[in-house]
N, C-alpha and C positions, 0 to 999 in steps of 0.2 A: 504277147503282150503280159496272158495272163492264164496262170495254173486250170484246166475244164474244174471245172465244179458237176458235177453231176445231182438229182436230188430222190429224194421217194418217190413211189409211183402217186400218184394222184389222191387228195383222201377223201375222194368226193367227186362221183359224178351224175349228174344229175338232170334230163331233158337232153337239151343240146351244150353242155357247161360239162368238163374237163377240172373240174375244183385241185388247187396245186396248195392252197397253201400257205409255201417255203418261203424263208428269205437268202437270197440269191445277195453275197453281198462284190463287189468287181474291188482289186484288188490294190487300186491303185487312184489316187485321188484324178478327178475328173478331169483337174484344170490342169496335169503336166501329157492329159492325152494327146498326143499330136493331132489335126484338123484330118478331117479326110478318114480314122477311126469309127470303125462299130464293133457296141458286141451286140455276139447272135447268140441267141436261143433256140433248140436244137429240143423239137419235141421227135422224142423216141420211143419204140413198143416196142414190146417184146414177142418173138416167132416160136412158139414153144414146138413146131418139128424141127427146124435150126439151132435151139436153147441160145441164142443170141440177141442182140435187142440190135434192132434197124431203125437207123431214120427215117421218120414220117416226113419229115418239114421243119421250116427253117421259119423264122423270121432275125431281125434286127431292130435297136438301134444307133441309127446314126447319133454321134459328139454333138451335135447343135440338136437333139432332141430330147436330150439326157436332162429332164428336169422333173424338180419333184412335183408328184401329184401326178392322176392319170394317164395311161399310153395304151393305144391302142395297136397293136401291132400286125399289114397282111402278113399271112401264114404263104411262103414260096414253098415247088414242089424242089421234092433232090436231083439233080445235087446238090449240092450247096455250091454255093459258089461266092466265094468271101470276099473278090471282086466287084459284086455287085453288079454287072454288064448283062448277062445273062437271067436274067428273071423269069421263069413263068408260075402265077398263081397257081396255088393250091387248085383250086375250085372256082367255079361263080361265080356262088353263093356266099350269100356272103358268113363268110368266116371267117372272126380276128383271133388274134391273143392279145388279151386285155393283163394290165400290168398298174404295179400301183407304185410307181421309185418312192423314196424316201433318198436325201444327200445328207449327210453327215458334216460340219465343216468343220477343220484345224485348227 
């Protein structure tokens, strides 16, 4: 639906938090997204021995969850399931992706 957007590496690592402090924009109006669509957030890490990025975990926002303000997403194990049918939490610990959503009106 839209192009993949890579963010820079984390700007701060403090205690149990990894802070990116980066704005990512969905390139389509939310009103034009079909029902059942989700926006995926993939958390990747660099593997120095293999010299490549690898998926660590992912989270997603369903279309009806896209609202202004704070959003908290559960994190799931790889492999990524874009159909959202066989989801396995990354850990039993309380580990979430915290987002702040801003919606622009046209």
